[in-house]
N, C-alpha and C positions, 0 to 999 in steps of 0.2 A: 447405358440408358436407353429406354424406350423411345422409340419415334414418335413425336407428337403430331398428329394430323388434325386438321380441320374436318368437323362433320361435314358432308356434302347436303347442301340444300335440296329441296325437291326440284326445283328449277334446273340445277346442275345435274342431278341424275336424269331429269328428263332430256337435257340437251345431248348427254351421251347417248342415251337410247334413240334420239331422233339421228344422231351421226351414223351410229350402227346400222339402224334401219334403212337410211338413205344412201348407204355406201355404194350400192349397186348401181344407183341412178345418177351419182354425181359424175360430171365429166371429168377427163383425165386428170387425175390427181397430181401426177409429176409434175405437169406444167406450172402449177401454182403452188405447190407445197401444201396442199389441203391436209394430209395426215399430220405433218409437222406442226401446223397450225393448231389443230385441234388438241395434239398432245400438249402444247404449250398452255392452251386454255384449261385443259384438264389439271394441269399442275398448278395454275394459279387459281382457277375458279372465277367465279363473278367477284369483281372488285368491291371491296366494302371499305368504311370509314378507316379501317386500319392502314388500308393504301394511301399514302400520302397524297398522290394525285386525285384519290376519289374521297378525300376528306369529308366534303359537303355533299357527295352524291352517292349515297351507298346503295348500289345495284344489287348488292347481294340481298338486301332487304326488300328494295323496291320490287324485284322481278321475282315472284312467288311461284311462277309457273312457266314453263317452256312452251310457248306457242309452236305448233308445227310449222314448217316450211309451206308457203303457200303454193296451190296448184295455180297452173296457167288458167286465167278466167275464160268464160266463154265470149265468142265474139260479141254477143248482144251486152253481157255484163261489161265488157270492157268498152264499149261504144258509150254505154250510158254515163260510165264512170268518167269518161274523158270529155263528154260533152258537157258535164258540170264543172269541170276544173277551170279554175280562173288564173292560175298563175302565169304571168307574162304572156296571157293569150292574145292580147291585143298586138304584141310586137311582130313585125315580119322578120321571121327566122326559119332558117331548117329546123326540123324538130325530130327527136327520137322519143319515142312514148313507151313508158314502162308502166304497166298495171299489174299490181301484186307482185312486183319484182320482175315481171317477164316482159322483154322486149315484144311489142304488139307491132309488126311490121305495117300491118295494113292502116294502123292508125298513126304511123309516123310519116313525115314528110322529108325527104332528102332531095327532092327535085330542085331545090334551090341551094343545094350544097355548093359553096363557094369553090372555085377551082384551086387546087393546092391542098384541099381537105379531103381526108379519106375516113370513112367510118366503117369499122369492122366489128360485128357482134362478137362479144367475147366467146360465146360458145362455139363459133364458127373458128373462132382462132385458136381454142383448145383442141378441138378436133383435128386441125391441121398441124398442129405443134408449131404456131406462129413464133418467130424468135422476139417479138416484140413483148411476149410475156415474160420474159426475163428482165425486162425494165419496170415491172411491177414493184411496189414497196420501196420507194427510192430514199426513204428516210429511215435511218436505223432505231431511232425512238419509237417511231410508229410501230416497229416490227416488235417491240418489247410491250405492246400495250395489248391486254387481253381482249376489248372489245374489238379492236382491228384485225387480231388473229380469229375472232370468232365470225367476222365477215368472212375471212379467207376459207375458214373451215366449211361454211354452209353456201358459199358463192353459187348463185343459182344463174345469173345473167348480168349483162353489162355491155360495155364497148370499149374498142381500142379507137381513140381519135388521133390522127396523125396529121400535123400541120407542116407541110413542105417548108425547106429553107426558104426564105424571102416571101413566103405568102402573107398576105395581108387582106383577108376577106373582110368585106364590108358588112355583110349580114352575119349576126351572132347566131351559134347553134344552141337551141334550147332543149334541155334535158328535163321532160316532163315525167315525173313519178307520180302515180296516183294508186290510192288504195281503196278498195271495194271488197263487200262481203258481209255475212251475218254472222260469222263464227271467228274467233280469234285466229291470227296467223302471224307469221314473221316473214321477213325478207332479207335477202343479202346480195346487193349489187355492188360492182366494182367499175369504175371507169378509169381508163388510162388517157391522159392526155400529153401526147408526146409533140413539142413545139421546137421546129428546127431553127437553126441559126437565122437570126433576124426576121423570124416570123412574128406575127401578131394574130391573137383570136380572141373573141368575145365569147364566153358561155354562161348561158343562163340555166339556173337549176331550181326547179319548183318542185316541192314537196306537199301533198295534200291527200286528206282521207276522210272517212266517215266518223261523225260524233257518235259516242256511245258504244264504239266497238275497241275491245282491248287488242290492239294489234301492235307488233314489235318491228319496225323497220330498221336495219342496221345497213348503211350506206357508207360507201368509200369511193373518194376520188382521189387518184395518184396522178401528180403532174411534174413533167420535166421540162424545165425552160432552158433550151441551149443558149450559146452565147448570143447575146443582144436580143434575145427573144421577149416577147410581151404577152402576158396572160391576164385578161380582165374577166372577172368572175363576180356573179352576183347571186345570192342563193335566198330562198325563202323557205321557212318551215310554216306550214300551214296546216299541220297533221291534226287529227281528230282529236277531241277532248279526253280521250281515254288512252291515247297511244303513248307508249313508251319508245321514243325516238332517238336513236343512236347514230352519229354520223362523223366521218373523219376526213380531214383534208390534209394530204401530205404533199409537199412540194420541195423539189431540188432545183436551186438556181445557179446557173453557171455565169461566167463573166459579163456584166453588163445587163443581165436579165431584170426585168421588171415584173412585179406581180401587184395586182390590185384586186382583193376580194372584201366582198361585203356581205354579211349574213343577217338575214332579219327573221325574227322568232317571234311567232305570236300562238303557235299551235302546240299540242302534246302536253299531257298532264306532267311527263318527265321527259326533258331532253337533254342531251350532251353533244354539243359541238366541239370537237376537238380538232386543232389546228397544229400540225408539225411542219416546221420549216427548216430545211438544211441549206444554208447560205454558203455554197461551196465556192462562188466565183467573186471575184472583185468587182467593185464598183456597182453593186446591184442596188436596186430601190424597190423597197417592199411598203406596201399600204394594207393594212388587215383592219377592218372595221366591222363592229358588230351593232346590232340594235335589238333589244328584247323587250317586249309588251307583255305583261303577266298579270294575271287574275285567278280568282276561285281557285287557290290551292295549287297552282301550276309551280313547277320548279323548272328553271332553265339553267344550264350550266354551259358556260364558254370557257374552253382551256385552250391555252396557246403556249407552244414552245417554239422559239426562235433561237436557233443556233448558228451564230455567226462565226465561220471558220477562215475568212478571206479578209483582205484589206478593202477599207473604204466602203463598207455596206450602209446604207441609209435605211431605216426602218422607221415606221410610223404606224402605232397600233392604237385604236381607240374605240372603246366599248361603253355603250350607253344602254342603262336599263332602266325601265319604268315598272314599278310594282303597285298593283291596286289589290286591296283586300288582304288575304293572307297568303299570298303567293311568296315564293323565294328566289331570289336570283344568286347566280354563282359566277364568279369570274376568278380564273386562275391563270396568270400569266408569268411565264419565265423568259428572260433573255439571258442567253449564255454567249459571252465574248471569249474565243479563243485566243492564245497568245498570239497567234499569227494574224489575227483580225485587228491589227491596228487601224486607227482612225475610223473605227466604227462609230455611227451616229444613230442611236437608238433611242426612241421615245414611246412610252406606253403608259396609257391611262385608262382607268375605270371610273365611270361617273354612274350614280344611280339617284333616281328620284322617287321618293317614297310618297305615294298618294294618301296612304292611311297609316294608323299606327300598328296594324296589324302584321304588315309585311316585314320581310327581312332580307338583307343583302351580305353575302359573303365575298368579301374581296381578298386576294392574295396575290399581289404583284411581287415579283423576285428579279433580282439581278445577279448574276454570278459571272464575275469578269476577271479574265486571267491577263489581259492586257493593259498597258499604262497610258496609252494614247488614245483614249476614247472620249466620246461624249454621250452618256447614257444616264436616263433617269426614268423613274416611274412615279405613279401617283395614284390614289384612289379617293373618291369623295361619295358621300352619301347625305342625302337630307331630304327635307319637303321643298315644295315650290315657295319661291320667295314673296312673302306677304307684301312687301313694298310693290313689287312688280305687278301683283294681282290688283293691289289698291289702285296702281297707275290706269290699269286696264279698266277696272270697274268703274272708277271716277270719269271715264269717257263713255260710259252707258252701257258697257259690256256685263252680261250677266255672269256670275262667278263660275259656273260650269264652263261657259266658252272661253272666259279668260284663262282658266286652267288649261283648257285643251289647246290653247294657242301657245302657252308656255311649253306644254308638253312636245307640241310638234316642233317647235323651234330647237327644244333641247335633243330630240331624236335625229332632227335634220343634220345637224353636225356629223353624224355617222355615215348618213347616205349621199351627202353632197359631193363626195370623192369619187362616186360612179361616174366614168367617162361616157358611157352609153346613155343618151338622152332619154330614150324610151324605157330603159331599166330604171334609171334614176326616177322617172314620173312614176312607174310602176311601184318603186319601193315606197315612194311617198303616198302613192295611193292604199298601200297596206297600212300605214300609220293612221291615215285619215279613216280607214274602215274600222280599225281598232277603236279609235276615239269616239266614232260615230256609235258603234256598238255598246260602249261603255255609257254613252248617253250625258 
């Protein structure tokens, strides 16, 4: 019988041509498995709705052209783009700045880098054959994901961040990603955060770019949290209104490790933030939340896989979506509890607030449990603002738009109130208020 092959799209053909053309300029391939990553992508192609994990986000149909990898911007262009960037800008922090996917050292500020934290540009690490590169890609399921492998294949820049055992820096580290330009481009950055035994760190991540420009960022962060370590993470997506923004967070947790991650989405015409958790240690504590505010035809996909493989893990995942107009929200969440992961306590929920009749929400929460001594549950809700609550507020003199805004803010606030860092929490609340103000 003849072998049946899918016809390649123009974007897939273009990506192959770009990979071959850029081969000579890529940093050391062996260090990160660049060649193997692209061959994996070629074999699978851009995910379509036939792939269960992309059932509601058909990238094969959405990405019609392959944007070329961005060149490093001029000093003046980078300076102007960063001057306009707003994400977490008011917070005192050490900063790494990436413009069009390239580290801009002159616009970074590591003078306040706390003791016990080291930052190495990933290109420097690849040039020296840094042993820490072997700690990339800590979660097996991420390595089976075409978008993550595409990031590896085209990886242009990034950083290796190491937190020494026992270090507990007070200041956060802000990773600032900014896009600029007049023509379509793509970026691929990777950050590895290696947290030593008993160490704690807070990392803020902001992504923003210009409206009206079809650019394609593909960013990934790998995190390893050793015994008793704590990783606190807040992320904003304020990408331009024509961007197709793909991002991956993959985290491995050892015994007693703690993870706190919150992602807020307001930008990009299409975005997918995928989270892969390998809960390998006993007695871990995981809080992963998300808040998405969508309008004008946007599609935002939050996809989570939490794989519990050890005893006594606690997980709390809560995702909130507000949809205005004809936008589409997607939540896919899966908790796996291995046979060895007895006494796992996992709760996952997705809630959606529809402000108009034109919007839609796709929810797919799942449990896959192989242990018999667990307390796990999932749920999903979707509906319009409560008319009784609106009436209550309006009866006290508030106009309907303001009353509705207060309800939306309270609804989304549940997702961001878990943020430990006070300045980051205030900044995320500011994102919610700005979106509501722009809505009018």
